[in-house]
Short mmCIF file of the C-alpha atoms (twelve columns), coordinates in Angstrom:
data_MODEL
# 
_entry.id   MODEL 
# 
loop_
_atom_site.group_PDB 
_atom_site.id 
_atom_site.type_symbol 
_atom_site.label_atom_id 
_atom_site.label_alt_id 
_atom_site.label_comp_id 
_atom_site.label_asym_id 
_atom_site.label_seq_id 
_atom_site.Cartn_x 
_atom_site.Cartn_y 
_atom_site.Cartn_z 
_atom_site.pdbx_PDB_model_num 
ATOM 1   C CA . MET A 1   87.086  -45.370 15.033  1 
ATOM 2   C CA . THR A 2   88.520  -44.822 11.537  1 
ATOM 3   C CA . THR A 3   85.106  -43.805 10.216  1 
ATOM 4   C CA . SER A 4   84.696  -41.348 13.068  1 
ATOM 5   C CA . ARG A 5   88.058  -39.771 12.397  1 
ATOM 6   C CA . ARG A 6   87.264  -39.468 8.689   1 
ATOM 7   C CA . ALA A 7   83.882  -37.917 9.434   1 
ATOM 8   C CA . GLY A 8   85.541  -35.530 11.861  1 
ATOM 9   C CA . SER A 9   88.137  -34.670 9.242   1 
ATOM 10  C CA . ARG A 10  85.411  -33.939 6.691   1 
ATOM 11  C CA . ARG A 11  83.582  -31.750 9.202   1 
ATOM 12  C CA . THR A 12  86.813  -29.911 9.999   1 
ATOM 13  C CA . LYS A 13  87.515  -29.332 6.310   1 
ATOM 14  C CA . ARG A 14  83.953  -28.112 5.718   1 
ATOM 15  C CA . SER A 15  84.182  -25.865 8.770   1 
ATOM 16  C CA . THR A 16  87.524  -24.454 7.666   1 
ATOM 17  C CA . SER A 17  86.187  -23.907 4.158   1 
ATOM 18  C CA . ALA A 18  83.097  -22.141 5.507   1 
ATOM 19  C CA . ARG A 19  85.223  -19.878 7.702   1 
ATOM 20  C CA . THR A 20  87.454  -19.066 4.733   1 
ATOM 21  C CA . THR A 21  84.432  -18.264 2.567   1 
ATOM 22  C CA . ARG A 22  82.911  -16.052 5.262   1 
ATOM 23  C CA . ALA A 23  86.209  -14.226 5.739   1 
ATOM 24  C CA . ARG A 24  86.490  -13.709 2.001   1 
ATOM 25  C CA . THR A 25  82.965  -12.352 1.584   1 
ATOM 26  C CA . ALA A 26  82.490  -10.552 4.911   1 
ATOM 27  C CA . PRO A 27  81.639  -6.844  4.629   1 
ATOM 28  C CA . ALA A 28  84.808  -4.748  4.633   1 
ATOM 29  C CA . VAL A 29  83.724  -1.308  5.750   1 
ATOM 30  C CA . VAL A 30  85.239  1.111   8.209   1 
ATOM 31  C CA . SER A 31  83.230  4.337   8.325   1 
ATOM 32  C CA . GLU A 32  85.548  5.958   10.867  1 
ATOM 33  C CA . PRO A 33  89.210  4.906   10.844  1 
ATOM 34  C CA . PRO A 34  90.612  3.597   14.126  1 
ATOM 35  C CA . PRO A 35  91.642  6.451   16.420  1 
ATOM 36  C CA . ARG A 36  95.287  7.404   16.843  1 
ATOM 37  C CA . ALA A 37  96.639  9.968   19.261  1 
ATOM 38  C CA . ASP A 38  98.759  11.573  16.546  1 
ATOM 39  C CA . LYS A 39  95.879  11.847  14.047  1 
ATOM 40  C CA . VAL A 40  92.859  14.085  13.682  1 
ATOM 41  C CA . PRO A 41  89.370  12.630  13.042  1 
ATOM 42  C CA . PHE A 42  88.995  11.551  9.429   1 
ATOM 43  C CA . ASP A 43  86.782  14.007  7.527   1 
ATOM 44  C CA . ILE A 44  86.275  12.911  3.927   1 
ATOM 45  C CA . ASP A 45  85.173  16.402  2.837   1 
ATOM 46  C CA . ASP A 46  88.372  17.972  4.158   1 
ATOM 47  C CA . VAL A 47  90.545  15.127  2.876   1 
ATOM 48  C CA . LEU A 48  89.224  15.296  -0.688  1 
ATOM 49  C CA . ALA A 49  89.439  19.095  -0.721  1 
ATOM 50  C CA . ARG A 50  93.114  18.781  0.168   1 
ATOM 51  C CA . VAL A 51  93.643  16.080  -2.437  1 
ATOM 52  C CA . ARG A 52  91.964  18.237  -5.091  1 
ATOM 53  C CA . GLU A 53  94.380  21.059  -4.352  1 
ATOM 54  C CA . ALA A 54  97.358  18.686  -4.299  1 
ATOM 55  C CA . VAL A 55  96.640  17.276  -7.791  1 
ATOM 56  C CA . ARG A 56  95.697  20.580  -9.400  1 
ATOM 57  C CA . ASP A 57  98.939  20.757  -11.417 1 
ATOM 58  C CA . PHE A 58  99.123  17.071  -12.352 1 
ATOM 59  C CA . ALA A 59  97.807  15.628  -15.607 1 
ATOM 60  C CA . ASP A 60  94.178  14.541  -15.420 1 
ATOM 61  C CA . ALA A 61  93.311  10.842  -15.441 1 
ATOM 62  C CA . ALA A 62  93.258  9.601   -19.053 1 
ATOM 63  C CA . MET A 63  89.519  9.147   -19.530 1 
ATOM 64  C CA . PHE A 64  88.711  12.559  -18.076 1 
ATOM 65  C CA . ALA A 65  91.419  14.103  -20.261 1 
ATOM 66  C CA . LEU A 66  89.912  12.374  -23.279 1 
ATOM 67  C CA . ALA A 67  86.440  13.702  -22.465 1 
ATOM 68  C CA . ALA A 68  87.867  17.205  -22.183 1 
ATOM 69  C CA . ARG A 69  89.097  16.821  -25.772 1 
ATOM 70  C CA . GLY A 70  85.589  16.029  -27.000 1 
ATOM 71  C CA . HIS A 71  85.639  12.234  -26.886 1 
ATOM 72  C CA . ASP A 72  82.887  12.019  -24.324 1 
ATOM 73  C CA . THR A 73  80.368  9.539   -25.743 1 
ATOM 74  C CA . LEU A 74  79.761  6.319   -23.852 1 
ATOM 75  C CA . PHE A 75  81.252  4.253   -26.677 1 
ATOM 76  C CA . GLU A 76  84.422  6.362   -26.796 1 
ATOM 77  C CA . GLN A 77  84.819  6.242   -23.037 1 
ATOM 78  C CA . LEU A 78  84.381  2.470   -22.984 1 
ATOM 79  C CA . VAL A 79  87.000  2.086   -25.715 1 
ATOM 80  C CA . ALA A 80  89.407  4.297   -23.777 1 
ATOM 81  C CA . CYS A 81  88.872  2.371   -20.558 1 
ATOM 82  C CA . ILE A 82  89.590  -0.950  -22.243 1 
ATOM 83  C CA . LEU A 83  92.809  0.478   -23.670 1 
ATOM 84  C CA . SER A 84  93.795  1.729   -20.211 1 
ATOM 85  C CA . ILE A 85  93.631  -1.709  -18.569 1 
ATOM 86  C CA . ARG A 86  97.120  -2.684  -17.328 1 
ATOM 87  C CA . THR A 87  98.488  0.336   -19.201 1 
ATOM 88  C CA . LEU A 88  99.840  3.673   -17.949 1 
ATOM 89  C CA . ASP A 89  97.777  6.764   -18.755 1 
ATOM 90  C CA . GLU A 90  100.796 8.229   -20.531 1 
ATOM 91  C CA . VAL A 91  100.541 5.328   -22.992 1 
ATOM 92  C CA . SER A 92  96.809  4.703   -23.172 1 
ATOM 93  C CA . LEU A 93  95.777  8.337   -23.784 1 
ATOM 94  C CA . PRO A 94  97.796  8.787   -27.016 1 
ATOM 95  C CA . ALA A 95  96.655  5.347   -28.193 1 
ATOM 96  C CA . SER A 96  93.021  6.244   -27.504 1 
ATOM 97  C CA . LEU A 97  93.397  9.501   -29.393 1 
ATOM 98  C CA . ALA A 98  95.031  7.745   -32.363 1 
ATOM 99  C CA . LEU A 99  92.227  5.187   -32.565 1 
ATOM 100 C CA . LEU A 100 89.305  7.523   -31.959 1 
ATOM 101 C CA . GLU A 101 90.568  10.126  -34.395 1 
ATOM 102 C CA . ARG A 102 90.450  7.375   -37.011 1 
ATOM 103 C CA . ALA A 103 87.176  5.781   -35.877 1 
ATOM 104 C CA . SER A 104 85.147  7.344   -33.080 1 
ATOM 105 C CA . THR A 105 81.807  5.621   -33.680 1 
ATOM 106 C CA . PRO A 106 80.797  1.945   -33.544 1 
ATOM 107 C CA . GLU A 107 80.059  1.975   -37.265 1 
ATOM 108 C CA . ALA A 108 83.477  3.369   -38.154 1 
ATOM 109 C CA . LEU A 109 85.347  1.065   -35.776 1 
ATOM 110 C CA . ALA A 110 83.427  -1.979  -37.015 1 
ATOM 111 C CA . ARG A 111 84.582  -1.213  -40.557 1 
ATOM 112 C CA . LEU A 112 88.196  -1.579  -39.452 1 
ATOM 113 C CA . SER A 113 89.653  -5.048  -39.125 1 
ATOM 114 C CA . PRO A 114 91.143  -6.212  -35.821 1 
ATOM 115 C CA . ARG A 115 94.534  -5.972  -37.562 1 
ATOM 116 C CA . ASP A 116 93.870  -2.319  -38.465 1 
ATOM 117 C CA . ILE A 117 92.854  -1.573  -34.876 1 
ATOM 118 C CA . ASP A 118 95.897  -3.383  -33.525 1 
ATOM 119 C CA . ALA A 119 98.195  -1.244  -35.669 1 
ATOM 120 C CA . LEU A 120 96.763  1.899   -34.063 1 
ATOM 121 C CA . ILE A 121 97.001  0.699   -30.454 1 
ATOM 122 C CA . GLN A 122 100.364 -1.108  -30.534 1 
ATOM 123 C CA . PRO A 123 101.826 0.649   -27.442 1 
ATOM 124 C CA . VAL A 124 99.127  -0.569  -25.024 1 
ATOM 125 C CA . THR A 125 99.391  -3.781  -23.061 1 
ATOM 126 C CA . PHE A 126 97.679  -6.828  -24.646 1 
ATOM 127 C CA . HIS A 127 97.057  -4.783  -27.813 1 
ATOM 128 C CA . ASP A 128 96.237  -7.787  -30.011 1 
ATOM 129 C CA . ALA A 129 93.579  -9.130  -27.632 1 
ATOM 130 C CA . LYS A 130 92.177  -5.637  -27.104 1 
ATOM 131 C CA . ALA A 131 91.948  -5.075  -30.869 1 
ATOM 132 C CA . HIS A 132 89.708  -8.120  -31.258 1 
ATOM 133 C CA . GLN A 133 87.726  -7.142  -28.166 1 
ATOM 134 C CA . LEU A 134 87.111  -3.596  -29.416 1 
ATOM 135 C CA . HIS A 135 86.109  -4.810  -32.868 1 
ATOM 136 C CA . ALA A 136 83.571  -7.216  -31.340 1 
ATOM 137 C CA . ILE A 137 82.128  -4.452  -29.148 1 
ATOM 138 C CA . ALA A 138 81.810  -2.129  -32.149 1 
ATOM 139 C CA . VAL A 139 80.054  -4.761  -34.263 1 
ATOM 140 C CA . ARG A 140 77.632  -5.696  -31.490 1 
ATOM 141 C CA . THR A 141 76.927  -2.041  -30.664 1 
ATOM 142 C CA . ARG A 142 76.160  -1.366  -34.328 1 
ATOM 143 C CA . ASP A 143 74.013  -4.447  -34.852 1 
ATOM 144 C CA . GLU A 144 72.300  -4.902  -31.497 1 
ATOM 145 C CA . PHE A 145 71.997  -1.343  -30.193 1 
ATOM 146 C CA . GLY A 146 71.636  0.640   -33.402 1 
ATOM 147 C CA . GLY A 147 75.020  2.290   -32.984 1 
ATOM 148 C CA . ALA A 148 74.334  3.852   -29.581 1 
ATOM 149 C CA . LEU A 149 75.212  2.151   -26.315 1 
ATOM 150 C CA . PRO A 150 72.551  2.495   -23.601 1 
ATOM 151 C CA . CYS A 151 73.611  4.000   -20.282 1 
ATOM 152 C CA . ASP A 152 73.269  0.665   -18.542 1 
ATOM 153 C CA . ALA A 153 75.977  -1.002  -16.445 1 
ATOM 154 C CA . GLN A 154 74.620  -4.484  -17.086 1 
ATOM 155 C CA . VAL A 155 74.792  -3.962  -20.836 1 
ATOM 156 C CA . LEU A 156 78.370  -2.708  -20.662 1 
ATOM 157 C CA . GLN A 157 79.446  -5.588  -18.437 1 
ATOM 158 C CA . SER A 158 77.891  -8.059  -20.850 1 
ATOM 159 C CA . PHE A 159 80.771  -7.304  -23.232 1 
ATOM 160 C CA . LYS A 160 83.724  -9.627  -22.845 1 
ATOM 161 C CA . GLY A 161 86.447  -8.100  -20.663 1 
ATOM 162 C CA . VAL A 162 84.378  -5.191  -19.323 1 
ATOM 163 C CA . GLY A 163 84.127  -5.199  -15.536 1 
ATOM 164 C CA . PRO A 164 82.612  -2.832  -12.959 1 
ATOM 165 C CA . LYS A 165 85.585  -0.446  -13.033 1 
ATOM 166 C CA . CYS A 166 85.288  0.370   -16.746 1 
ATOM 167 C CA . ALA A 167 81.504  0.267   -16.780 1 
ATOM 168 C CA . HIS A 168 81.167  2.627   -13.825 1 
ATOM 169 C CA . LEU A 169 83.808  5.091   -14.951 1 
ATOM 170 C CA . ALA A 170 82.494  5.281   -18.515 1 
ATOM 171 C CA . LEU A 171 78.934  5.742   -17.250 1 
ATOM 172 C CA . GLY A 172 80.022  8.395   -14.768 1 
ATOM 173 C CA . ILE A 173 81.836  10.477  -17.373 1 
ATOM 174 C CA . ALA A 174 79.574  9.954   -20.379 1 
ATOM 175 C CA . CYS A 175 76.155  9.587   -18.761 1 
ATOM 176 C CA . GLY A 176 76.507  11.416  -15.461 1 
ATOM 177 C CA . HIS A 177 75.709  8.250   -13.516 1 
ATOM 178 C CA . GLU A 178 76.718  8.262   -9.878  1 
ATOM 179 C CA . ALA A 179 78.986  5.227   -9.820  1 
ATOM 180 C CA . ILE A 180 82.264  4.446   -8.068  1 
ATOM 181 C CA . SER A 181 85.154  3.210   -10.203 1 
ATOM 182 C CA . VAL A 182 87.942  1.557   -8.240  1 
ATOM 183 C CA . ASP A 183 91.326  0.990   -9.844  1 
ATOM 184 C CA . ILE A 184 94.554  0.112   -8.055  1 
ATOM 185 C CA . HIS A 185 95.126  3.728   -6.959  1 
ATOM 186 C CA . VAL A 186 91.657  4.187   -5.449  1 
ATOM 187 C CA . HIS A 187 91.944  0.791   -3.774  1 
ATOM 188 C CA . ARG A 188 95.380  1.487   -2.288  1 
ATOM 189 C CA . VAL A 189 94.760  5.055   -1.147  1 
ATOM 190 C CA . THR A 190 91.366  4.578   0.520   1 
ATOM 191 C CA . ASN A 191 92.576  1.493   2.382   1 
ATOM 192 C CA . ARG A 192 95.814  3.226   3.379   1 
ATOM 193 C CA . TRP A 193 93.758  6.085   4.776   1 
ATOM 194 C CA . GLY A 194 91.808  3.582   6.840   1 
ATOM 195 C CA . TYR A 195 88.595  4.897   5.297   1 
ATOM 196 C CA . VAL A 196 87.711  1.372   4.184   1 
ATOM 197 C CA . LYS A 197 89.251  -2.004  4.859   1 
ATOM 198 C CA . ALA A 198 89.115  -4.406  1.939   1 
ATOM 199 C CA . ARG A 199 91.384  -6.917  0.265   1 
ATOM 200 C CA . THR A 200 90.453  -6.360  -3.376  1 
ATOM 201 C CA . PRO A 201 89.355  -3.457  -5.597  1 
ATOM 202 C CA . GLU A 202 85.945  -5.122  -5.943  1 
ATOM 203 C CA . ALA A 203 85.514  -5.281  -2.166  1 
ATOM 204 C CA . THR A 204 86.746  -1.696  -1.871  1 
ATOM 205 C CA . MET A 205 84.063  -0.584  -4.327  1 
ATOM 206 C CA . GLN A 206 81.366  -2.243  -2.234  1 
ATOM 207 C CA . ALA A 207 82.761  -0.719  0.950   1 
ATOM 208 C CA . LEU A 208 82.944  2.775   -0.544  1 
ATOM 209 C CA . GLN A 209 79.322  2.556   -1.668  1 
ATOM 210 C CA . ASP A 210 78.372  2.278   1.994   1 
ATOM 211 C CA . VAL A 211 80.433  5.188   3.335   1 
ATOM 212 C CA . LEU A 212 81.362  7.636   0.574   1 
ATOM 213 C CA . PRO A 213 78.924  10.524  -0.019  1 
ATOM 214 C CA . ARG A 214 77.362  10.137  -3.451  1 
ATOM 215 C CA . ARG A 215 78.568  13.565  -4.565  1 
ATOM 216 C CA . TYR A 216 82.100  12.124  -4.695  1 
ATOM 217 C CA . TRP A 217 81.338  8.834   -6.459  1 
ATOM 218 C CA . VAL A 218 82.426  9.926   -9.947  1 
ATOM 219 C CA . GLN A 219 85.129  12.382  -8.892  1 
ATOM 220 C CA . LEU A 220 86.923  9.951   -6.579  1 
ATOM 221 C CA . ASN A 221 88.699  8.207   -9.450  1 
ATOM 222 C CA . ARG A 222 89.605  11.525  -11.057 1 
ATOM 223 C CA . LEU A 223 91.211  12.734  -7.824  1 
ATOM 224 C CA . LEU A 224 92.892  9.587   -6.572  1 
ATOM 225 C CA . VAL A 225 94.512  8.412   -9.804  1 
ATOM 226 C CA . PRO A 226 96.948  11.368  -9.966  1 
ATOM 227 C CA . PHE A 227 97.184  11.442  -6.156  1 
ATOM 228 C CA . GLY A 228 98.117  7.755   -6.100  1 
ATOM 229 C CA . LYS A 229 100.615 8.167   -8.937  1 
ATOM 230 C CA . HIS A 230 102.442 11.193  -7.552  1 
ATOM 231 C CA . VAL A 231 101.880 11.413  -3.781  1 
ATOM 232 C CA . CYS A 232 100.421 8.272   -2.205  1 
ATOM 233 C CA . THR A 233 102.557 5.975   -4.331  1 
ATOM 234 C CA . GLY A 234 102.604 2.199   -4.121  1 
ATOM 235 C CA . SER A 235 106.092 2.017   -2.647  1 
ATOM 236 C CA . ARG A 236 107.599 4.663   -0.389  1 
ATOM 237 C CA . PRO A 237 104.648 7.100   -0.386  1 
ATOM 238 C CA . LYS A 238 105.511 10.765  0.123   1 
ATOM 239 C CA . CYS A 239 104.041 10.981  3.615   1 
ATOM 240 C CA . SER A 240 106.337 13.824  4.729   1 
ATOM 241 C CA . THR A 241 104.743 16.200  2.202   1 
ATOM 242 C CA . CYS A 242 101.266 14.648  2.009   1 
ATOM 243 C CA . PRO A 243 98.486  17.206  2.605   1 
ATOM 244 C CA . VAL A 244 96.309  14.656  4.435   1 
ATOM 245 C CA . LEU A 245 98.978  13.100  6.658   1 
ATOM 246 C CA . ARG A 246 97.320  14.211  9.914   1 
ATOM 247 C CA . ALA A 247 94.137  12.347  9.028   1 
ATOM 248 C CA . CYS A 248 95.629  9.331   7.202   1 
ATOM 249 C CA . ARG A 249 96.035  6.211   9.350   1 
ATOM 250 C CA . GLN A 250 98.941  5.070   7.110   1 
ATOM 251 C CA . VAL A 251 97.692  1.486   7.119   1 
ATOM 252 C CA . GLY A 252 100.459 -0.825  5.914   1 
ATOM 253 C CA . VAL A 253 102.991 1.976   5.390   1 
ATOM 254 C CA . THR A 254 106.428 0.837   6.512   1 
ATOM 255 C CA . ASN A 255 108.933 2.874   4.512   1 
ATOM 256 C CA . PRO A 256 107.577 6.343   3.696   1 
ATOM 257 C CA . ARG A 257 109.478 9.269   2.281   1 
# 
């Protein structure tokens, strides 16, 4: 009897674990948000056109702003993205400019010591770790790739600390690759709309690849970063003045302004 109970317990644990794994990895895609009587059908073309108009007067996302200033190589964009991790654009953009104006190529950055790099990027979060990371990337790019990074997501993600978000955004801006970059703003806004339903930015990226027209893959981050910072904010979003309120399903919104 004891053996039977133990076997049953093991089966129950395995079954529970399997259900948890399936729930964690199950596809999280909603191509048409659930209907609501007070909402119009969700049209991504109309929604993004309204978002584009709404963010027209806001500062551009840091990496796009950097590209507009001439720092548009893949190496420069990757450096800027690393500096932006866990750091506000208002902090990471000046730090990126300070570093890249001193050393904008792998060869030049590799000649600096991690301490030199750290002194230039002090305001960003985890600056010491990022200084060592950037120096290692510069040295490897110089020695392994002849000073020019290939437009290849797998290569970029082979560098320590570089994930899909940075790889995709850098490739989209510098190489024109159609790739979706999902940060916390893109994740929050698209799930709040009900356009996708996913628990993590990584799952949101996979979901968006299934439903978002490819013509928006690169621009989505550019539009939703300022939109998420100024309109569809993390707490108390400005729903009363939001230009896409009639289409947004307001998933999880409990205390809007």
